[in-house]
All heavy atoms as a GROMACS GRO file, in nm:
protein
  446
    1MET      N    1   1.761  -1.807   0.136
    1MET     CA    2   1.795  -1.702   0.059
    1MET      C    3   1.933  -1.727   0.005
    1MET      O    4   2.021  -1.776   0.076
    1MET     CB    5   1.795  -1.574   0.137
    1MET     CG    6   1.652  -1.523   0.174
    1MET     SD    7   1.651  -1.365   0.251
    1MET     CE    8   1.716  -1.399   0.415
    2VAL      N    9   1.957  -1.704  -0.110
    2VAL     CA   10   2.082  -1.720  -0.181
    2VAL      C   11   2.135  -1.585  -0.247
    2VAL      O   12   2.057  -1.509  -0.304
    2VAL     CB   13   2.068  -1.816  -0.301
    2VAL    CG1   14   2.209  -1.835  -0.361
    2VAL    CG2   15   2.018  -1.951  -0.247
    3ASP      N   16   2.259  -1.558  -0.212
    3ASP     CA   17   2.313  -1.438  -0.248
    3ASP      C   18   2.386  -1.460  -0.389
    3ASP      O   19   2.480  -1.536  -0.406
    3ASP     CB   20   2.431  -1.381  -0.152
    3ASP     CG   21   2.499  -1.263  -0.196
    3ASP    OD1   22   2.478  -1.203  -0.303
    3ASP    OD2   23   2.570  -1.194  -0.110
    4GLU      N   24   2.311  -1.413  -0.497
    4GLU     CA   25   2.362  -1.431  -0.635
    4GLU      C   26   2.399  -1.297  -0.705
    4GLU      O   27   2.395  -1.293  -0.822
    4GLU     CB   28   2.271  -1.514  -0.717
    4GLU     CG   29   2.242  -1.643  -0.653
    4GLU     CD   30   2.136  -1.720  -0.737
    4GLU    OE1   31   2.052  -1.655  -0.808
    4GLU    OE2   32   2.122  -1.844  -0.721
    5ALA      N   33   2.431  -1.204  -0.627
    5ALA     CA   34   2.463  -1.072  -0.681
    5ALA      C   35   2.584  -1.078  -0.774
    5ALA      O   36   2.688  -1.135  -0.730
    5ALA     CB   37   2.481  -0.969  -0.570
    6SER      N   38   2.585  -1.005  -0.879
    6SER     CA   39   2.699  -0.994  -0.968
    6SER      C   40   2.803  -0.905  -0.904
    6SER      O   41   2.769  -0.821  -0.812
    6SER     CB   42   2.652  -0.935  -1.111
    6SER     OG   43   2.622  -0.798  -1.086
    7PRO      N   44   2.929  -0.926  -0.946
    7PRO     CA   45   3.032  -0.836  -0.896
    7PRO      C   46   2.989  -0.682  -0.913
    7PRO      O   47   3.007  -0.605  -0.818
    7PRO     CB   48   3.148  -0.858  -0.978
    7PRO     CG   49   3.135  -1.002  -1.021
    7PRO     CD   50   2.976  -1.012  -1.045
    8GLU      N   51   2.927  -0.648  -1.016
    8GLU     CA   52   2.892  -0.503  -1.040
    8GLU      C   53   2.790  -0.457  -0.938
    8GLU      O   54   2.786  -0.344  -0.888
    8GLU     CB   55   2.840  -0.485  -1.178
    8GLU     CG   56   2.945  -0.500  -1.285
    8GLU     CD   57   2.972  -0.648  -1.321
    8GLU    OE1   58   2.881  -0.737  -1.286
    8GLU    OE2   59   3.071  -0.683  -1.394
    9MET      N   60   2.681  -0.541  -0.915
    9MET     CA   61   2.584  -0.518  -0.822
    9MET      C   62   2.632  -0.511  -0.678
    9MET      O   63   2.598  -0.419  -0.601
    9MET     CB   64   2.474  -0.620  -0.837
    9MET     CG   65   2.355  -0.599  -0.729
    9MET     SD   66   2.270  -0.449  -0.742
    9MET     CE   67   2.163  -0.485  -0.889
   10ARG      N   68   2.728  -0.591  -0.647
   10ARG     CA   69   2.782  -0.599  -0.508
   10ARG      C   70   2.869  -0.471  -0.492
   10ARG      O   71   2.853  -0.410  -0.387
   10ARG     CB   72   2.871  -0.718  -0.505
   10ARG     CG   73   2.932  -0.745  -0.368
   10ARG     CD   74   3.006  -0.878  -0.366
   10ARG     NE   75   2.914  -0.978  -0.358
   10ARG     CZ   76   2.823  -1.015  -0.270
   10ARG    NH1   77   2.826  -0.958  -0.161
   10ARG    NH2   78   2.740  -1.124  -0.287
   11GLU      N   79   2.942  -0.430  -0.585
   11GLU     CA   80   3.020  -0.300  -0.574
   11GLU      C   81   2.929  -0.173  -0.573
   11GLU      O   82   2.952  -0.097  -0.461
   11GLU     CB   83   3.104  -0.287  -0.710
   11GLU     CG   84   3.189  -0.149  -0.704
   11GLU     CD   85   3.306  -0.148  -0.610
   11GLU    OE1   86   3.361  -0.275  -0.573
   11GLU    OE2   87   3.354  -0.043  -0.569
   12ALA      N   88   2.821  -0.176  -0.640
   12ALA     CA   89   2.735  -0.054  -0.638
   12ALA      C   90   2.652  -0.058  -0.504
   12ALA      O   91   2.638   0.051  -0.439
   12ALA     CB   92   2.629  -0.059  -0.739
   13GLY      N   93   2.613  -0.175  -0.457
   13GLY     CA   94   2.546  -0.183  -0.325
   13GLY      C   95   2.633  -0.151  -0.209
   13GLY      O   96   2.593  -0.074  -0.119
   14TRP      N   97   2.756  -0.193  -0.218
   14TRP     CA   98   2.850  -0.159  -0.101
   14TRP      C   99   2.878  -0.011  -0.101
   14TRP      O  100   2.871   0.046   0.002
   14TRP     CB  101   2.981  -0.236  -0.127
   14TRP     CG  102   3.096  -0.192  -0.035
   14TRP    CD1  103   3.101  -0.204   0.089
   14TRP    CD2  104   3.209  -0.121  -0.092
   14TRP    NE1  105   3.219  -0.154   0.133
   14TRP    CE2  106   3.294  -0.098   0.024
   14TRP    CE3  107   3.251  -0.081  -0.208
   14TRP    CZ2  108   3.411  -0.037   0.011
   14TRP    CZ3  109   3.387  -0.017  -0.214
   14TRP    CH2  110   3.458   0.008  -0.108
   15GLN      N  111   2.908   0.049  -0.228
   15GLN     CA  112   2.929   0.199  -0.224
   15GLN      C  113   2.805   0.273  -0.178
   15GLN      O  114   2.826   0.371  -0.112
   15GLN     CB  115   2.963   0.240  -0.371
   15GLN     CG  116   3.101   0.195  -0.410
   15GLN     CD  117   3.144   0.242  -0.542
   15GLN    OE1  118   3.091   0.349  -0.585
   15GLN    NE2  119   3.239   0.196  -0.583
   16HIS      N  120   2.685   0.225  -0.203
   16HIS     CA  121   2.563   0.295  -0.169
   16HIS      C  122   2.562   0.285  -0.014
   16HIS      O  123   2.536   0.390   0.045
   16HIS     CB  124   2.440   0.235  -0.231
   16HIS     CG  125   2.307   0.288  -0.178
   16HIS    ND1  126   2.264   0.414  -0.219
   16HIS    CD2  127   2.224   0.240  -0.098
   16HIS    CE1  128   2.150   0.433  -0.150
   16HIS    NE2  129   2.120   0.325  -0.077
   17LEU      N  130   2.573   0.177   0.045
   17LEU     CA  131   2.569   0.156   0.195
   17LEU      C  132   2.672   0.240   0.264
   17LEU      O  133   2.643   0.288   0.370
   17LEU     CB  134   2.566   0.012   0.234
   17LEU     CG  135   2.448  -0.076   0.186
   17LEU    CD1  136   2.475  -0.216   0.198
   17LEU    CD2  137   2.321  -0.016   0.269
   18GLU      N  138   2.792   0.230   0.208
   18GLU     CA  139   2.900   0.319   0.262
   18GLU      C  140   2.861   0.468   0.271
   18GLU      O  141   2.890   0.542   0.358
   18GLU     CB  142   3.031   0.296   0.182
   18GLU     CG  143   3.093   0.159   0.206
   18GLU     CD  144   3.184   0.154   0.339
   18GLU    OE1  145   3.246   0.258   0.377
   18GLU    OE2  146   3.182   0.052   0.402
   19GLY      N  147   2.799   0.514   0.161
   19GLY     CA  148   2.754   0.644   0.150
   19GLY      C  149   2.658   0.681   0.248
   19GLY      O  150   2.629   0.808   0.290
   20LEU      N  151   2.568   0.580   0.300
   20LEU     CA  152   2.474   0.601   0.393
   20LEU      C  153   2.530   0.589   0.541
   20LEU      O  154   2.457   0.614   0.629
   20LEU     CB  155   2.364   0.495   0.386
   20LEU     CG  156   2.275   0.501   0.255
   20LEU    CD1  157   2.188   0.377   0.259
   20LEU    CD2  158   2.198   0.632   0.258
   21GLY      N  159   2.659   0.567   0.549
   21GLY     CA  160   2.720   0.572   0.669
   21GLY      C  161   2.759   0.435   0.742
   21GLY      O  162   2.802   0.422   0.845
   22GLU      N  163   2.723   0.331   0.669
   22GLU     CA  164   2.748   0.191   0.711
   22GLU      C  165   2.887   0.161   0.675
   22GLU      O  166   2.948   0.219   0.575
   22GLU     CB  167   2.653   0.096   0.655
   22GLU     CG  168   2.516   0.114   0.691
   22GLU     CD  169   2.411   0.014   0.656
   22GLU    OE1  170   2.462  -0.102   0.647
   22GLU    OE2  171   2.300   0.048   0.629
   23HIS      N  172   2.960   0.069   0.736
   23HIS     CA  173   3.103   0.037   0.701
   23HIS      C  174   3.119  -0.110   0.698
   23HIS      O  175   3.074  -0.188   0.780
   23HIS     CB  176   3.192   0.093   0.823
   23HIS     CG  177   3.181   0.240   0.832
   23HIS    ND1  178   3.226   0.334   0.733
   23HIS    CD2  179   3.119   0.324   0.919
   23HIS    CE1  180   3.199   0.453   0.779
   23HIS    NE2  181   3.130   0.447   0.879
   24TYR      N  182   3.174  -0.155   0.578
   24TYR     CA  183   3.212  -0.288   0.546
   24TYR      C  184   3.353  -0.294   0.503
   24TYR      O  185   3.407  -0.199   0.456
   24TYR     CB  186   3.113  -0.346   0.442
   24TYR     CG  187   2.968  -0.346   0.492
   24TYR    CD1  188   2.879  -0.232   0.468
   24TYR    CD2  189   2.918  -0.442   0.570
   24TYR    CE1  190   2.757  -0.228   0.510
   24TYR    CE2  191   2.781  -0.445   0.600
   24TYR     CZ  192   2.715  -0.335   0.584
   24TYR     OH  193   2.579  -0.337   0.632
   25ASP      N  194   3.395  -0.408   0.510
   25ASP     CA  195   3.540  -0.444   0.455
   25ASP      C  196   3.545  -0.471   0.306
   25ASP      O  197   3.596  -0.563   0.267
   25ASP     CB  198   3.617  -0.556   0.533
   25ASP     CG  199   3.643  -0.521   0.666
   25ASP    OD1  200   3.662  -0.408   0.710
   25ASP    OD2  201   3.638  -0.622   0.762
   26GLY      N  202   3.473  -0.385   0.232
   26GLY     CA  203   3.476  -0.401   0.085
   26GLY      C  204   3.355  -0.466   0.046
   26GLY      O  205   3.270  -0.522   0.120
   27PRO      N  206   3.331  -0.467  -0.089
   27PRO     CA  207   3.215  -0.526  -0.141
   27PRO      C  208   3.196  -0.683  -0.120
   27PRO      O  209   3.089  -0.736  -0.134
   27PRO     CB  210   3.227  -0.501  -0.300
   27PRO     CG  211   3.369  -0.479  -0.322
   27PRO     CD  212   3.417  -0.411  -0.197
   28ASN      N  213   3.297  -0.748  -0.086
   28ASN     CA  214   3.305  -0.892  -0.060
   28ASN      C  215   3.296  -0.930   0.091
   28ASN      O  216   3.329  -1.044   0.126
   28ASN     CB  217   3.419  -0.966  -0.133
   28ASN     CG  218   3.400  -0.951  -0.283
   28ASN    OD1  219   3.292  -0.971  -0.331
   28ASN    ND2  220   3.502  -0.908  -0.344
   29ASP      N  221   3.270  -0.835   0.178
   29ASP     CA  222   3.257  -0.858   0.320
   29ASP      C  223   3.156  -0.964   0.344
   29ASP      O  224   3.043  -0.949   0.286
   29ASP     CB  225   3.214  -0.732   0.379
   29ASP     CG  226   3.212  -0.732   0.531
   29ASP    OD1  227   3.162  -0.830   0.596
   29ASP    OD2  228   3.267  -0.644   0.605
   30LYS      N  229   3.184  -1.058   0.418
   30LYS     CA  230   3.093  -1.173   0.446
   30LYS      C  231   2.960  -1.135   0.518
   30LYS      O  232   2.868  -1.200   0.518
   30LYS     CB  233   3.164  -1.291   0.521
   30LYS     CG  234   3.275  -1.354   0.441
   30LYS     CD  235   3.342  -1.451   0.514
   30LYS     CE  236   3.468  -1.501   0.436
   30LYS     NZ  237   3.509  -1.643   0.447
   31THR      N  238   2.961  -1.020   0.574
   31THR     CA  239   2.832  -0.979   0.651
   31THR      C  240   2.748  -0.896   0.556
   31THR      O  241   2.641  -0.865   0.594
   31THR     CB  242   2.872  -0.897   0.777
   31THR    OG1  243   2.931  -0.773   0.735
   31THR    CG2  244   2.953  -0.974   0.861
   32LEU      N  245   2.788  -0.862   0.438
   32LEU     CA  246   2.720  -0.789   0.340
   32LEU      C  247   2.657  -0.886   0.234
   32LEU      O  248   2.720  -0.945   0.165
   32LEU     CB  249   2.816  -0.696   0.266
   32LEU     CG  250   2.753  -0.600   0.171
   32LEU    CD1  251   2.645  -0.505   0.241
   32LEU    CD2  252   2.854  -0.515   0.111
   33VAL      N  253   2.520  -0.897   0.248
   33VAL     CA  254   2.444  -0.992   0.176
   33VAL      C  255   2.337  -0.921   0.076
   33VAL      O  256   2.268  -0.842   0.137
   33VAL     CB  257   2.370  -1.100   0.249
   33VAL    CG1  258   2.302  -1.199   0.168
   33VAL    CG2  259   2.487  -1.174   0.341
   34PHE      N  260   2.342  -0.962  -0.044
   34PHE     CA  261   2.234  -0.909  -0.141
   34PHE      C  262   2.162  -1.019  -0.181
   34PHE      O  263   2.211  -1.137  -0.217
   34PHE     CB  264   2.299  -0.845  -0.254
   34PHE     CG  265   2.386  -0.708  -0.218
   34PHE    CD1  266   2.517  -0.727  -0.203
   34PHE    CD2  267   2.320  -0.603  -0.210
   34PHE    CE1  268   2.594  -0.616  -0.170
   34PHE    CE2  269   2.398  -0.484  -0.159
   34PHE     CZ  270   2.521  -0.496  -0.155
   35PHE      N  271   2.041  -1.012  -0.176
   35PHE     CA  272   1.937  -1.134  -0.219
   35PHE      C  273   1.827  -1.080  -0.291
   35PHE      O  274   1.784  -0.964  -0.284
   35PHE     CB  275   1.906  -1.214  -0.101
   35PHE     CG  276   1.809  -1.132   0.003
   35PHE    CD1  277   1.674  -1.127  -0.010
   35PHE    CD2  278   1.873  -1.068   0.103
   35PHE    CE1  279   1.595  -1.060   0.080
   35PHE    CE2  280   1.799  -1.004   0.192
   35PHE     CZ  281   1.659  -0.990   0.180
   36SER      N  282   1.755  -1.183  -0.356
   36SER     CA  283   1.632  -1.142  -0.431
   36SER      C  284   1.517  -1.232  -0.376
   36SER      O  285   1.540  -1.337  -0.314
   36SER     CB  286   1.642  -1.183  -0.578
   36SER     OG  287   1.753  -1.119  -0.637
   37ALA      N  288   1.397  -1.182  -0.385
   37ALA     CA  289   1.286  -1.253  -0.348
   37ALA      C  290   1.196  -1.277  -0.469
   37ALA      O  291   1.168  -1.207  -0.553
   37ALA     CB  292   1.196  -1.166  -0.248
   38ASP      N  293   1.148  -1.406  -0.471
   38ASP     CA  294   1.057  -1.459  -0.578
   38ASP      C  295   0.919  -1.425  -0.539
   38ASP      O  296   0.881  -1.446  -0.416
   38ASP     CB  297   1.071  -1.602  -0.602
   38ASP     CG  298   1.208  -1.637  -0.661
   38ASP    OD1  299   1.273  -1.563  -0.734
   38ASP    OD2  300   1.254  -1.764  -0.640
   39GLU      N  301   0.847  -1.362  -0.632
   39GLU     CA  302   0.704  -1.333  -0.606
   39GLU      C  303   0.685  -1.248  -0.477
   39GLU      O  304   0.610  -1.283  -0.396
   39GLU     CB  305   0.617  -1.453  -0.603
   39GLU     CG  306   0.628  -1.532  -0.735
   39GLU     CD  307   0.532  -1.651  -0.734
   39GLU    OE1  308   0.439  -1.646  -0.678
   39GLU    OE2  309   0.578  -1.766  -0.800
   40PRO      N  310   0.749  -1.131  -0.469
   40PRO     CA  311   0.725  -1.048  -0.346
   40PRO      C  312   0.585  -0.997  -0.328
   40PRO      O  313   0.536  -0.971  -0.442
   40PRO     CB  314   0.843  -0.944  -0.351
   40PRO     CG  315   0.856  -0.939  -0.496
   40PRO     CD  316   0.838  -1.077  -0.546
   41GLN      N  317   0.541  -0.956  -0.221
   41GLN     CA  318   0.421  -0.893  -0.199
   41GLN      C  319   0.436  -0.774  -0.100
   41GLN      O  320   0.521  -0.791  -0.014
   41GLN     CB  321   0.315  -0.986  -0.138
   41GLN     CG  322   0.284  -1.095  -0.224
   41GLN     CD  323   0.168  -1.195  -0.176
   41GLN    OE1  324   0.116  -1.169  -0.072
   41GLN    NE2  325   0.155  -1.287  -0.252
   42ALA      N  326   0.364  -0.671  -0.104
   42ALA     CA  327   0.366  -0.552  -0.021
   42ALA      C  328   0.237  -0.499   0.010
   42ALA      O  329   0.143  -0.511  -0.081
   42ALA     CB  330   0.464  -0.449  -0.078
   43TRP      N  331   0.215  -0.438   0.119
   43TRP     CA  332   0.089  -0.382   0.151
   43TRP      C  333   0.118  -0.239   0.197
   43TRP      O  334   0.204  -0.206   0.276
   43TRP     CB  335   0.007  -0.456   0.255
   43TRP     CG  336  -0.024  -0.589   0.218
   43TRP    CD1  337  -0.144  -0.645   0.162
   43TRP    CD2  338   0.064  -0.711   0.235
   43TRP    NE1  339  -0.137  -0.773   0.133
   43TRP    CE2  340  -0.010  -0.817   0.170
   43TRP    CE3  341   0.191  -0.741   0.268
   43TRP    CZ2  342   0.031  -0.956   0.162
   43TRP    CZ3  343   0.240  -0.870   0.262
   43TRP    CH2  344   0.154  -0.973   0.216
   44ILE      N  345   0.021  -0.152   0.158
   44ILE     CA  346   0.012  -0.017   0.228
   44ILE      C  347  -0.110  -0.012   0.302
   44ILE      O  348  -0.223  -0.053   0.262
   44ILE     CB  349  -0.003   0.084   0.112
   44ILE    CG1  350   0.125   0.089   0.029
   44ILE    CG2  351  -0.012   0.225   0.183
   44ILE    CD1  352   0.121   0.187  -0.095
   45CYS      N  353  -0.082   0.006   0.436
   45CYS     CA  354  -0.194  -0.002   0.534
   45CYS      C  355  -0.214   0.134   0.612
   45CYS      O  356  -0.131   0.222   0.615
   45CYS     CB  357  -0.173  -0.105   0.635
   45CYS     SG  358  -0.158  -0.276   0.576
   46ASP      N  359  -0.343   0.141   0.660
   46ASP     CA  360  -0.385   0.256   0.736
   46ASP      C  361  -0.297   0.263   0.864
   46ASP      O  362  -0.261   0.158   0.914
   46ASP     CB  363  -0.524   0.237   0.771
   46ASP     CG  364  -0.592   0.360   0.844
   46ASP    OD1  365  -0.528   0.397   0.947
   46ASP    OD2  366  -0.682   0.419   0.805
   47HIS      N  367  -0.247   0.374   0.916
   47HIS     CA  368  -0.162   0.384   1.024
   47HIS      C  369  -0.231   0.332   1.152
   47HIS      O  370  -0.174   0.298   1.260
   47HIS     CB  371  -0.112   0.526   1.046
   47HIS     CG  372  -0.007   0.568   0.948
   47HIS    ND1  373   0.123   0.529   0.950
   47HIS    CD2  374  -0.027   0.635   0.837
   47HIS    CE1  375   0.183   0.574   0.858
   47HIS    NE2  376   0.112   0.637   0.773
   48GLU      N  377  -0.362   0.342   1.160
   48GLU     CA  378  -0.438   0.321   1.280
   48GLU      C  379  -0.479   0.175   1.300
   48GLU      O  380  -0.501   0.125   1.398
   48GLU     CB  381  -0.562   0.404   1.292
   48GLU     CG  382  -0.516   0.556   1.297
   48GLU     CD  383  -0.640   0.648   1.316
   48GLU    OE1  384  -0.746   0.602   1.347
   48GLU    OE2  385  -0.622   0.770   1.295
   49GLU      N  386  -0.479   0.094   1.189
   49GLU     CA  387  -0.517  -0.045   1.191
   49GLU      C  388  -0.458  -0.114   1.064
   49GLU      O  389  -0.435  -0.047   0.973
   49GLU     CB  390  -0.674  -0.051   1.199
   49GLU     CG  391  -0.752  -0.012   1.083
   49GLU     CD  392  -0.899  -0.020   1.089
   49GLU    OE1  393  -0.945  -0.125   1.138
   49GLU    OE2  394  -0.967   0.088   1.054
   50TRP      N  395  -0.443  -0.252   1.092
   50TRP     CA  396  -0.390  -0.334   0.974
   50TRP      C  397  -0.494  -0.378   0.881
   50TRP      O  398  -0.549  -0.472   0.869
   50TRP     CB  399  -0.321  -0.460   1.031
   50TRP     CG  400  -0.252  -0.534   0.935
   50TRP    CD1  401  -0.290  -0.654   0.879
   50TRP    CD2  402  -0.136  -0.515   0.871
   50TRP    NE1  403  -0.209  -0.701   0.780
   50TRP    CE2  404  -0.110  -0.608   0.773
   50TRP    CE3  405  -0.041  -0.410   0.885
   50TRP    CZ2  406   0.006  -0.619   0.696
   50TRP    CZ3  407   0.077  -0.418   0.810
   50TRP    CH2  408   0.100  -0.510   0.720
   51VAL      N  409  -0.522  -0.266   0.788
   51VAL     CA  410  -0.615  -0.275   0.681
   51VAL      C  411  -0.559  -0.238   0.547
   51VAL      O  412  -0.527  -0.118   0.538
   51VAL     CB  413  -0.743  -0.197   0.704
   51VAL    CG1  414  -0.841  -0.221   0.590
   51VAL    CG2  415  -0.816  -0.244   0.839
   52PRO      N  416  -0.519  -0.323   0.464
   52PRO     CA  417  -0.448  -0.287   0.341
   52PRO      C  418  -0.536  -0.188   0.266
   52PRO      O  419  -0.648  -0.193   0.259
   52PRO     CB  420  -0.439  -0.414   0.261
   52PRO     CG  421  -0.427  -0.518   0.359
   52PRO     CD  422  -0.528  -0.475   0.474
   53VAL      N  423  -0.477  -0.097   0.205
   53VAL     CA  424  -0.531   0.018   0.123
   53VAL      C  425  -0.534  -0.033  -0.010
   53VAL      O  426  -0.421  -0.072  -0.079
   53VAL     CB  427  -0.452   0.147   0.139
   53VAL    CG1  428  -0.508   0.261   0.059
   53VAL    CG2  429  -0.456   0.197   0.296
   54GLU      N  430  -0.640  -0.042  -0.085
   54GLU     CA  431  -0.647  -0.084  -0.221
   54GLU      C  432  -0.577   0.027  -0.304
   54GLU      O  433  -0.605   0.146  -0.295
   54GLU     CB  434  -0.790  -0.105  -0.263
   54GLU     CG  435  -0.800  -0.175  -0.401
   54GLU     CD  436  -0.956  -0.217  -0.426
   54GLU    OE1  437  -1.020  -0.243  -0.334
   54GLU    OE2  438  -0.984  -0.221  -0.544
   55LEU      N  439  -0.496  -0.010  -0.406
   55LEU     CA  440  -0.426   0.069  -0.489
   55LEU      C  441  -0.498   0.082  -0.624
   55LEU      O  442  -0.563  -0.004  -0.672
   55LEU     CB  443  -0.283   0.023  -0.521
   55LEU     CG  444  -0.195   0.025  -0.382
   55LEU    CD1  445  -0.059  -0.031  -0.417
   55LEU    CD2  446  -0.173   0.155  -0.327
   0.00000   0.00000   0.00000
């Protein structure tokens, strides 16, 4: 994973996380990482068994 967030995205993400109660040493804190995923996939499954629900 590569963190390629723009300065504006990093600032907005940091402010959002701070608003949720997390604490960082600013938008450039080394523990704060923003990343993208190529070709992501997600599934919605039944709570009782791992069977994807068709959308």
